[in-house]
C-alpha atoms as an extended CHARMM CRD file, in Angstrom:
* protein
*
       234  EXT
         1         1  MET       CA           -147.6130000000     -159.9080000000      156.5860000000  PROA      1               0.0000000000
         2         2  ASP       CA           -146.5530000000     -156.7960000000      154.6690000000  PROA      2               0.0000000000
         3         3  LYS       CA           -142.4050000000     -157.1400000000      153.9810000000  PROA      3               0.0000000000
         4         4  ILE       CA           -142.6410000000     -156.3130000000      150.1980000000  PROA      4               0.0000000000
         5         5  PHE       CA           -140.0950000000     -153.2480000000      150.2900000000  PROA      5               0.0000000000
         6         6  GLN       CA           -137.7290000000     -154.9910000000      153.0470000000  PROA      6               0.0000000000
         7         7  GLN       CA           -135.3470000000     -155.6560000000      149.9160000000  PROA      7               0.0000000000
         8         8  PRO       CA           -134.1980000000     -153.2980000000      147.2050000000  PROA      8               0.0000000000
         9         9  ILE       CA           -136.9150000000     -153.0740000000      144.4990000000  PROA      9               0.0000000000
        10        10  LYS       CA           -136.4760000000     -154.1080000000      140.9450000000  PROA      10              0.0000000000
        11        11  LYS       CA           -139.0750000000     -152.4750000000      139.0900000000  PROA      11              0.0000000000
        12        12  GLN       CA           -142.2890000000     -150.2160000000      139.2940000000  PROA      12              0.0000000000
        13        13  PHE       CA           -145.1830000000     -151.2890000000      141.6890000000  PROA      13              0.0000000000
        14        14  GLU       CA           -147.6180000000     -153.9570000000      139.8540000000  PROA      14              0.0000000000
        15        15  PHE       CA           -150.2430000000     -155.9550000000      141.3570000000  PROA      15              0.0000000000
        16        16  ASP       CA           -148.4010000000     -159.4090000000      140.9540000000  PROA      16              0.0000000000
        17        17  GLU       CA           -148.1170000000     -162.6140000000      143.4240000000  PROA      17              0.0000000000
        18        18  ASN       CA           -145.9020000000     -160.7840000000      145.8440000000  PROA      18              0.0000000000
        19        19  ILE       CA           -148.3060000000     -157.9650000000      146.5800000000  PROA      19              0.0000000000
        20        20  ALA       CA           -152.0590000000     -159.8660000000      146.0030000000  PROA      20              0.0000000000
        21        21  SER       CA           -150.3440000000     -162.6590000000      148.8340000000  PROA      21              0.0000000000
        22        22  VAL       CA           -149.8440000000     -159.3430000000      151.0910000000  PROA      22              0.0000000000
        23        23  PHE       CA           -152.4990000000     -157.2150000000      149.9440000000  PROA      23              0.0000000000
        24        24  ASP       CA           -154.9590000000     -157.2600000000      152.8310000000  PROA      24              0.0000000000
        25        25  ASP       CA           -152.4060000000     -156.1450000000      155.5410000000  PROA      25              0.0000000000
        26        26  MET       CA           -151.0220000000     -153.6040000000      153.1760000000  PROA      26              0.0000000000
        27        27  LEU       CA           -154.2420000000     -152.0600000000      153.1800000000  PROA      27              0.0000000000
        28        28  GLU       CA           -155.2280000000     -151.8480000000      156.4520000000  PROA      28              0.0000000000
        29        29  ARG       CA           -151.3220000000     -150.2470000000      157.0090000000  PROA      29              0.0000000000
        30        30  SER       CA           -151.2510000000     -148.0020000000      154.0470000000  PROA      30              0.0000000000
        31        31  ILE       CA           -154.6330000000     -146.6450000000      154.1200000000  PROA      31              0.0000000000
        32        32  PRO       CA           -156.1340000000     -144.1590000000      157.1000000000  PROA      32              0.0000000000
        33        33  PHE       CA           -159.1840000000     -145.7830000000      158.6920000000  PROA      33              0.0000000000
        34        34  TYR       CA           -159.4200000000     -148.3180000000      155.7770000000  PROA      34              0.0000000000
        35        35  LYS       CA           -161.9980000000     -150.5420000000      157.6020000000  PROA      35              0.0000000000
        36        36  GLU       CA           -163.8340000000     -147.8440000000      158.8740000000  PROA      36              0.0000000000
        37        37  VAL       CA           -164.2050000000     -146.6110000000      155.3630000000  PROA      37              0.0000000000
        38        38  VAL       CA           -165.3980000000     -150.4020000000      154.1140000000  PROA      38              0.0000000000
        39        39  SER       CA           -167.8210000000     -149.9670000000      156.8460000000  PROA      39              0.0000000000
        40        40  LEU       CA           -169.1810000000     -146.6770000000      155.5530000000  PROA      40              0.0000000000
        41        41  ILE       CA           -169.7070000000     -147.2730000000      151.7450000000  PROA      41              0.0000000000
        42        42  CYS       CA           -171.6190000000     -150.4730000000      152.7980000000  PROA      42              0.0000000000
        43        43  ASN       CA           -173.9330000000     -148.4440000000      154.6910000000  PROA      43              0.0000000000
        44        44  ILE       CA           -174.6190000000     -145.9030000000      152.0790000000  PROA      44              0.0000000000
        45        45  ILE       CA           -174.9150000000     -148.9820000000      149.5420000000  PROA      45              0.0000000000
        46        46  ASN       CA           -177.6680000000     -150.3740000000      151.3930000000  PROA      46              0.0000000000
        47        47  SER       CA           -179.0470000000     -146.5990000000      152.1590000000  PROA      47              0.0000000000
        48        48  TYR       CA           -179.3780000000     -146.3050000000      148.4610000000  PROA      48              0.0000000000
        49        49  ALA       CA           -179.7730000000     -149.4340000000      146.6100000000  PROA      49              0.0000000000
        50        50  LYS       CA           -182.5390000000     -151.5480000000      146.1110000000  PROA      50              0.0000000000
        51        51  ASN       CA           -183.1550000000     -155.0690000000      146.8510000000  PROA      51              0.0000000000
        52        52  ASN       CA           -182.0940000000     -156.8520000000      144.0560000000  PROA      52              0.0000000000
        53        53  SER       CA           -179.6250000000     -154.0550000000      142.2590000000  PROA      53              0.0000000000
        54        54  THR       CA           -176.7290000000     -154.7400000000      140.8280000000  PROA      54              0.0000000000
        55        55  VAL       CA           -173.1060000000     -153.7200000000      142.2540000000  PROA      55              0.0000000000
        56        56  LEU       CA           -169.8620000000     -153.2200000000      140.6760000000  PROA      56              0.0000000000
        57        57  ASP       CA           -166.4500000000     -153.4290000000      142.4290000000  PROA      57              0.0000000000
        58        58  LEU       CA           -163.9400000000     -151.5940000000      139.6800000000  PROA      58              0.0000000000
        59        59  GLY       CA           -160.3200000000     -153.0810000000      140.6440000000  PROA      59              0.0000000000
        60        60  CYS       CA           -162.0690000000     -155.2440000000      143.3530000000  PROA      60              0.0000000000
        61        61  SER       CA           -158.3110000000     -156.5180000000      144.2480000000  PROA      61              0.0000000000
        62        62  THR       CA           -158.8860000000     -158.9190000000      146.6470000000  PROA      62              0.0000000000
        63        63  ALA       CA           -162.8910000000     -158.0580000000      147.0180000000  PROA      63              0.0000000000
        64        64  ASN       CA           -163.1940000000     -156.9050000000      150.6870000000  PROA      64              0.0000000000
        65        65  THR       CA           -165.9420000000     -154.0980000000      150.1140000000  PROA      65              0.0000000000
        66        66  LEU       CA           -168.0070000000     -156.9240000000      148.2280000000  PROA      66              0.0000000000
        67        67  LEU       CA           -167.2370000000     -159.3500000000      150.9440000000  PROA      67              0.0000000000
        68        68  ALA       CA           -168.0670000000     -156.8360000000      153.8480000000  PROA      68              0.0000000000
        69        69  LEU       CA           -171.0930000000     -156.0290000000      151.7890000000  PROA      69              0.0000000000
        70        70  GLN       CA           -172.8160000000     -159.4210000000      150.7440000000  PROA      70              0.0000000000
        71        71  ILE       CA           -172.1150000000     -160.5350000000      155.0430000000  PROA      71              0.0000000000
        72        72  LYS       CA           -173.8110000000     -157.3480000000      156.6150000000  PROA      72              0.0000000000
        73        73  SER       CA           -176.2910000000     -156.2370000000      154.6510000000  PROA      73              0.0000000000
        74        74  ASP       CA           -179.9760000000     -156.9820000000      155.0250000000  PROA      74              0.0000000000
        75        75  LYS       CA           -180.4820000000     -156.9860000000      150.9590000000  PROA      75              0.0000000000
        76        76  ASN       CA           -179.8550000000     -159.1350000000      148.1460000000  PROA      76              0.0000000000
        77        77  PHE       CA           -177.5780000000     -157.3980000000      145.7900000000  PROA      77              0.0000000000
        78        78  LYS       CA           -176.2200000000     -158.9600000000      142.4460000000  PROA      78              0.0000000000
        79        79  THR       CA           -172.3230000000     -158.0000000000      143.0810000000  PROA      79              0.0000000000
        80        80  ILE       CA           -169.6250000000     -158.4040000000      140.4770000000  PROA      80              0.0000000000
        81        81  GLY       CA           -165.9130000000     -157.5380000000      141.0500000000  PROA      81              0.0000000000
        82        82  TYR       CA           -163.8690000000     -156.8680000000      138.1640000000  PROA      82              0.0000000000
        83        83  ASP       CA           -160.0220000000     -156.4950000000      138.4770000000  PROA      83              0.0000000000
        84        84  ASN       CA           -156.9430000000     -157.1930000000      135.9430000000  PROA      84              0.0000000000
        85        85  SER       CA           -155.0800000000     -159.2080000000      138.5850000000  PROA      85              0.0000000000
        86        86  GLU       CA           -155.2900000000     -162.6390000000      138.0640000000  PROA      86              0.0000000000
        87        87  ALA       CA           -153.6610000000     -163.1710000000      141.1570000000  PROA      87              0.0000000000
        88        88  MET       CA           -156.1300000000     -160.7770000000      143.3920000000  PROA      88              0.0000000000
        89        89  LEU       CA           -158.7900000000     -162.6460000000      141.9890000000  PROA      89              0.0000000000
        90        90  SER       CA           -156.9340000000     -166.0530000000      143.6670000000  PROA      90              0.0000000000
        91        91  GLN       CA           -157.1590000000     -164.4790000000      146.9020000000  PROA      91              0.0000000000
        92        92  ALA       CA           -160.8110000000     -162.9100000000      146.6210000000  PROA      92              0.0000000000
        93        93  LYS       CA           -161.9350000000     -166.3610000000      145.3650000000  PROA      93              0.0000000000
        94        94  ARG       CA           -160.4390000000     -167.8640000000      148.5660000000  PROA      94              0.0000000000
        95        95  LYS       CA           -162.2760000000     -165.3740000000      150.4640000000  PROA      95              0.0000000000
        96        96  ILE       CA           -165.7070000000     -165.8180000000      149.1040000000  PROA      96              0.0000000000
        97        97  ASP       CA           -165.5020000000     -169.6660000000      148.6860000000  PROA      97              0.0000000000
        98        98  ALA       CA           -164.6630000000     -169.6520000000      152.9040000000  PROA      98              0.0000000000
        99        99  TYR       CA           -167.5660000000     -167.2380000000      153.3360000000  PROA      99              0.0000000000
       100       100  GLY       CA           -169.6180000000     -168.8720000000      151.0450000000  PROA      100             0.0000000000
       101       101  VAL       CA           -171.1400000000     -165.7650000000      149.3750000000  PROA      101             0.0000000000
       102       102  ASP       CA           -172.2970000000     -165.0820000000      146.1220000000  PROA      102             0.0000000000
       103       103  ILE       CA           -169.8850000000     -162.7560000000      144.3070000000  PROA      103             0.0000000000
       104       104  GLU       CA           -168.7120000000     -162.7210000000      140.1410000000  PROA      104             0.0000000000
       105       105  LEU       CA           -165.4370000000     -162.2750000000      139.4750000000  PROA      105             0.0000000000
       106       106  ILE       CA           -164.2170000000     -161.2030000000      136.2240000000  PROA      106             0.0000000000
       107       107  LEU       CA           -160.4930000000     -160.9740000000      135.1280000000  PROA      107             0.0000000000
       108       108  ALA       CA           -160.9480000000     -158.0910000000      132.2710000000  PROA      108             0.0000000000
       109       109  ASP       CA           -159.0400000000     -154.6140000000      131.7700000000  PROA      109             0.0000000000
       110       110  ILE       CA           -161.7210000000     -152.4820000000      133.0320000000  PROA      110             0.0000000000
       111       111  LEU       CA           -160.0490000000     -150.0530000000      130.5450000000  PROA      111             0.0000000000
       112       112  GLU       CA           -161.7720000000     -152.1240000000      127.8750000000  PROA      112             0.0000000000
       113       113  ILE       CA           -165.1320000000     -153.5300000000      128.7150000000  PROA      113             0.0000000000
       114       114  ASN       CA           -168.5560000000     -152.9880000000      128.0850000000  PROA      114             0.0000000000
       115       115  LEU       CA           -169.9200000000     -152.2220000000      131.6640000000  PROA      115             0.0000000000
       116       116  PRO       CA           -173.6550000000     -154.0760000000      132.3510000000  PROA      116             0.0000000000
       117       117  LYS       CA           -176.3340000000     -151.7360000000      133.7200000000  PROA      117             0.0000000000
       118       118  ASN       CA           -176.0480000000     -151.1990000000      136.9230000000  PROA      118             0.0000000000
       119       119  ASP       CA           -177.2280000000     -149.1850000000      140.0170000000  PROA      119             0.0000000000
       120       120  VAL       CA           -173.8910000000     -148.5790000000      142.0620000000  PROA      120             0.0000000000
       121       121  THR       CA           -170.5880000000     -148.6350000000      140.8670000000  PROA      121             0.0000000000
       122       122  MET       CA           -167.4750000000     -148.7310000000      143.3650000000  PROA      122             0.0000000000
       123       123  ALA       CA           -163.9360000000     -147.5810000000      142.2530000000  PROA      123             0.0000000000
       124       124  ASN       CA           -161.5080000000     -147.5520000000      145.3640000000  PROA      124             0.0000000000
       125       125  TYR       CA           -157.8660000000     -146.5290000000      145.1810000000  PROA      125             0.0000000000
       126       126  MET       CA           -157.9170000000     -147.0800000000      141.6750000000  PROA      126             0.0000000000
       127       127  LEU       CA           -158.4440000000     -144.4200000000      139.3700000000  PROA      127             0.0000000000
       128       128  GLN       CA           -155.5560000000     -142.5980000000      140.6720000000  PROA      128             0.0000000000
       129       129  PHE       CA           -153.9160000000     -145.6320000000      138.9130000000  PROA      129             0.0000000000
       130       130  ILE       CA           -155.6320000000     -144.9800000000      135.5560000000  PROA      130             0.0000000000
       131       131  ARG       CA           -153.2200000000     -142.5460000000      133.1560000000  PROA      131             0.0000000000
       132       132  PRO       CA           -154.9300000000     -139.0970000000      133.3450000000  PROA      132             0.0000000000
       133       133  ILE       CA           -155.9990000000     -138.8520000000      129.4570000000  PROA      133             0.0000000000
       134       134  GLN       CA           -157.6110000000     -141.6220000000      130.0650000000  PROA      134             0.0000000000
       135       135  ARG       CA           -159.6450000000     -140.9680000000      132.8760000000  PROA      135             0.0000000000
       136       136  GLU       CA           -162.4730000000     -139.0750000000      131.8500000000  PROA      136             0.0000000000
       137       137  ASN       CA           -163.5160000000     -141.5630000000      129.0560000000  PROA      137             0.0000000000
       138       138  PHE       CA           -163.6280000000     -143.8800000000      131.8730000000  PROA      138             0.0000000000
       139       139  ILE       CA           -165.6330000000     -141.8810000000      134.5120000000  PROA      139             0.0000000000
       140       140  LYS       CA           -168.2190000000     -141.5410000000      130.9220000000  PROA      140             0.0000000000
       141       141  ASN       CA           -168.8860000000     -145.3000000000      130.6930000000  PROA      141             0.0000000000
       142       142  ILE       CA           -169.1320000000     -145.0860000000      134.2920000000  PROA      142             0.0000000000
       143       143  TYR       CA           -172.0340000000     -142.7690000000      133.8760000000  PROA      143             0.0000000000
       144       144  ASN       CA           -173.4310000000     -144.7620000000      130.5540000000  PROA      144             0.0000000000
       145       145  ALA       CA           -173.7220000000     -147.9370000000      132.5210000000  PROA      145             0.0000000000
       146       146  LEU       CA           -175.4740000000     -146.5850000000      135.5520000000  PROA      146             0.0000000000
       147       147  ASN       CA           -179.0860000000     -146.4520000000      135.8730000000  PROA      147             0.0000000000
       148       148  THR       CA           -181.1430000000     -143.1250000000      136.7020000000  PROA      148             0.0000000000
       149       149  ASP       CA           -180.2770000000     -141.9380000000      140.4820000000  PROA      149             0.0000000000
       150       150  GLY       CA           -177.4750000000     -144.7080000000      140.3110000000  PROA      150             0.0000000000
       151       151  ILE       CA           -174.3830000000     -144.1050000000      142.8580000000  PROA      151             0.0000000000
       152       152  PHE       CA           -170.7740000000     -143.8420000000      141.9680000000  PROA      152             0.0000000000
       153       153  ILE       CA           -168.8110000000     -144.5040000000      145.1480000000  PROA      153             0.0000000000
       154       154  PHE       CA           -164.7180000000     -143.8890000000      144.7810000000  PROA      154             0.0000000000
       155       155  SER       CA           -162.1380000000     -143.1950000000      146.7490000000  PROA      155             0.0000000000
       156       156  GLU       CA           -158.6330000000     -141.8770000000      146.0430000000  PROA      156             0.0000000000
       157       157  LYS       CA           -155.3420000000     -140.4810000000      147.7050000000  PROA      157             0.0000000000
       158       158  ILE       CA           -155.2850000000     -136.6090000000      146.5710000000  PROA      158             0.0000000000
       159       159  ILE       CA           -152.8680000000     -133.8890000000      146.4780000000  PROA      159             0.0000000000
       160       160  TYR       CA           -153.0820000000     -130.4010000000      147.8010000000  PROA      160             0.0000000000
       161       161  GLU       CA           -152.9480000000     -127.1690000000      145.6930000000  PROA      161             0.0000000000
       162       162  ASP       CA           -151.0040000000     -125.6680000000      148.2880000000  PROA      162             0.0000000000
       163       163  LYS       CA           -147.5920000000     -126.4190000000      148.0500000000  PROA      163             0.0000000000
       164       164  LYS       CA           -147.1190000000     -126.1390000000      151.9470000000  PROA      164             0.0000000000
       165       165  LEU       CA           -150.0780000000     -127.9750000000      153.1330000000  PROA      165             0.0000000000
       166       166  ASN       CA           -149.0620000000     -130.8950000000      150.7670000000  PROA      166             0.0000000000
       167       167  LYS       CA           -145.7710000000     -131.2490000000      151.9840000000  PROA      167             0.0000000000
       168       168  ASN       CA           -147.4030000000     -131.4280000000      155.6930000000  PROA      168             0.0000000000
       169       169  MET       CA           -150.0790000000     -133.3090000000      154.3700000000  PROA      169             0.0000000000
       170       170  ILE       CA           -147.5380000000     -135.8010000000      153.0530000000  PROA      170             0.0000000000
       171       171  ASP       CA           -145.1340000000     -135.5920000000      156.2710000000  PROA      171             0.0000000000
       172       172  ILE       CA           -148.4860000000     -136.5460000000      158.0850000000  PROA      172             0.0000000000
       173       173  TYR       CA           -149.1770000000     -139.4720000000      156.1020000000  PROA      173             0.0000000000
       174       174  TYR       CA           -145.6330000000     -140.6380000000      156.7370000000  PROA      174             0.0000000000
       175       175  ASN       CA           -145.3930000000     -140.4320000000      160.2730000000  PROA      175             0.0000000000
       176       176  PHE       CA           -148.6630000000     -142.4440000000      159.6220000000  PROA      176             0.0000000000
       177       177  LYS       CA           -147.3200000000     -145.4860000000      158.2910000000  PROA      177             0.0000000000
       178       178  LYS       CA           -144.3360000000     -145.1860000000      160.7110000000  PROA      178             0.0000000000
       179       179  LYS       CA           -146.9360000000     -146.0770000000      163.4020000000  PROA      179             0.0000000000
       180       180  GLN       CA           -148.2420000000     -148.9950000000      161.6790000000  PROA      180             0.0000000000
       181       181  GLY       CA           -144.7910000000     -150.4380000000      161.4810000000  PROA      181             0.0000000000
       182       182  TYR       CA           -143.1380000000     -149.7740000000      158.3210000000  PROA      182             0.0000000000
       183       183  SER       CA           -139.5990000000     -148.6440000000      158.2690000000  PROA      183             0.0000000000
       184       184  GLU       CA           -138.1880000000     -145.4540000000      156.7070000000  PROA      184             0.0000000000
       185       185  PHE       CA           -136.7490000000     -147.6030000000      153.9980000000  PROA      185             0.0000000000
       186       186  GLU       CA           -139.7500000000     -149.7170000000      152.9630000000  PROA      186             0.0000000000
       187       187  ILE       CA           -141.6840000000     -146.4100000000      152.8380000000  PROA      187             0.0000000000
       188       188  SER       CA           -139.3610000000     -144.6480000000      150.4290000000  PROA      188             0.0000000000
       189       189  GLN       CA           -138.9430000000     -148.0250000000      148.5240000000  PROA      189             0.0000000000
       190       190  LYS       CA           -142.8630000000     -148.0330000000      148.1400000000  PROA      190             0.0000000000
       191       191  ARG       CA           -142.5400000000     -144.5400000000      146.8950000000  PROA      191             0.0000000000
       192       192  GLU       CA           -140.1730000000     -145.3060000000      144.3280000000  PROA      192             0.0000000000
       193       193  ALA       CA           -141.8930000000     -148.1450000000      142.8250000000  PROA      193             0.0000000000
       194       194  LEU       CA           -145.2390000000     -146.2110000000      142.4690000000  PROA      194             0.0000000000
       195       195  GLU       CA           -143.5100000000     -142.8780000000      141.0170000000  PROA      195             0.0000000000
       196       196  ASN       CA           -145.3950000000     -142.5030000000      138.0930000000  PROA      196             0.0000000000
       197       197  VAL       CA           -147.6760000000     -145.2060000000      138.0050000000  PROA      197             0.0000000000
       198       198  LEU       CA           -150.1580000000     -143.9120000000      141.0940000000  PROA      198             0.0000000000
       199       199  VAL       CA           -150.7760000000     -140.1910000000      139.5920000000  PROA      199             0.0000000000
       200       200  PRO       CA           -153.2030000000     -138.5050000000      142.6180000000  PROA      200             0.0000000000
       201       201  TYR       CA           -155.7060000000     -135.3720000000      141.3920000000  PROA      201             0.0000000000
       202       202  SER       CA           -156.6910000000     -132.5450000000      143.9620000000  PROA      202             0.0000000000
       203       203  GLU       CA           -160.2380000000     -133.1940000000      145.4690000000  PROA      203             0.0000000000
       204       204  GLU       CA           -161.1070000000     -130.2810000000      143.6010000000  PROA      204             0.0000000000
       205       205  GLU       CA           -160.2660000000     -132.0520000000      140.3950000000  PROA      205             0.0000000000
       206       206  ASN       CA           -162.0510000000     -135.0970000000      141.0440000000  PROA      206             0.0000000000
       207       207  LYS       CA           -164.8340000000     -133.7150000000      141.7320000000  PROA      207             0.0000000000
       208       208  LYS       CA           -165.1180000000     -131.0740000000      138.4650000000  PROA      208             0.0000000000
       209       209  LEU       CA           -164.2480000000     -134.5560000000      136.5440000000  PROA      209             0.0000000000
       210       210  ILE       CA           -167.4480000000     -136.4360000000      137.5320000000  PROA      210             0.0000000000
       211       211  ILE       CA           -169.3800000000     -133.3930000000      137.0730000000  PROA      211             0.0000000000
       212       212  LYS       CA           -168.0870000000     -132.6390000000      133.6940000000  PROA      212             0.0000000000
       213       213  SER       CA           -168.7550000000     -136.5210000000      133.1530000000  PROA      213             0.0000000000
       214       214  GLY       CA           -172.6310000000     -135.5300000000      133.2060000000  PROA      214             0.0000000000
       215       215  PHE       CA           -173.3160000000     -136.3390000000      136.8560000000  PROA      215             0.0000000000
       216       216  LYS       CA           -175.5580000000     -134.3990000000      138.8680000000  PROA      216             0.0000000000
       217       217  THR       CA           -173.9650000000     -134.0220000000      142.1310000000  PROA      217             0.0000000000
       218       218  VAL       CA           -170.8460000000     -135.4260000000      144.2500000000  PROA      218             0.0000000000
       219       219  GLU       CA           -169.9740000000     -135.3640000000      147.1590000000  PROA      219             0.0000000000
       220       220  THR       CA           -166.9450000000     -135.9680000000      149.7980000000  PROA      220             0.0000000000
       221       221  LEU       CA           -168.1470000000     -138.7470000000      151.9240000000  PROA      221             0.0000000000
       222       222  PHE       CA           -164.8130000000     -139.0190000000      154.2690000000  PROA      222             0.0000000000
       223       223  LYS       CA           -161.7860000000     -137.2510000000      154.3660000000  PROA      223             0.0000000000
       224       224  TRP       CA           -158.3490000000     -138.0060000000      156.3940000000  PROA      224             0.0000000000
       225       225  GLY       CA           -155.0990000000     -136.1070000000      155.4350000000  PROA      225             0.0000000000
       226       226  ASN       CA           -154.9840000000     -137.2290000000      151.7130000000  PROA      226             0.0000000000
       227       227  PHE       CA           -157.4110000000     -139.5630000000      151.1840000000  PROA      227             0.0000000000
       228       228  VAL       CA           -160.4930000000     -139.0710000000      150.2890000000  PROA      228             0.0000000000
       229       229  THR       CA           -164.1840000000     -140.9510000000      149.7280000000  PROA      229             0.0000000000
       230       230  PHE       CA           -166.5140000000     -139.3510000000      147.2300000000  PROA      230             0.0000000000
       231       231  LEU       CA           -170.4250000000     -140.2730000000      146.2700000000  PROA      231             0.0000000000
       232       232  ALA       CA           -171.6010000000     -139.0420000000      142.9920000000  PROA      232             0.0000000000
       233       233  ILE       CA           -175.3010000000     -139.2020000000      141.9910000000  PROA      233             0.0000000000
       234       234  LYS       CA           -176.4230000000     -140.1480000000      138.5010000000  PROA      234             0.0000000000
């Protein structure tokens, strides 16, 4: 169970062994409707992708979405998960071995690799950790690697341009985390650890970035408060 921030923090947030060991619990307690979003993403991929399509997950962490896709889908997909955290991939491998599914895991800095041609790319709650100055080129690399009519699915924490609404949404999310069992101290500790590490855009800024990178369309699939899942089509 996630108890990482019950103690005073000594460093900025990073995906180390301590985080990896409780990451799945952290996701479910920190991201509203997390399981439902994973299920929605899998359904969208099944609707758009053909049999034997290549599916990439950038920043796959413990491979929850790829696992769900492989377990629930009636199609055969070549699935590849990338992450720069060895601790996360170790957790992912344990789960993959337990379920006996075929998912390739690659330890790499996704900002530095050449992505293979693919039909589906996912990046869930990951772009927000990439420095804003690097995001446009990163999205263009995703676009270039996708086959024609390929899809890019990504989820992000967002900010609202209206300051009052943005504060209200922060308060609503704060109450959500309290209902998940996090104390006020834990919430403040995590917020401090993520400061300057997680840099969110607004919903409109995310969509403009996608269109500027060449995608013909981008739609909002799911939205709760300050969490959004998008679908972009090449």
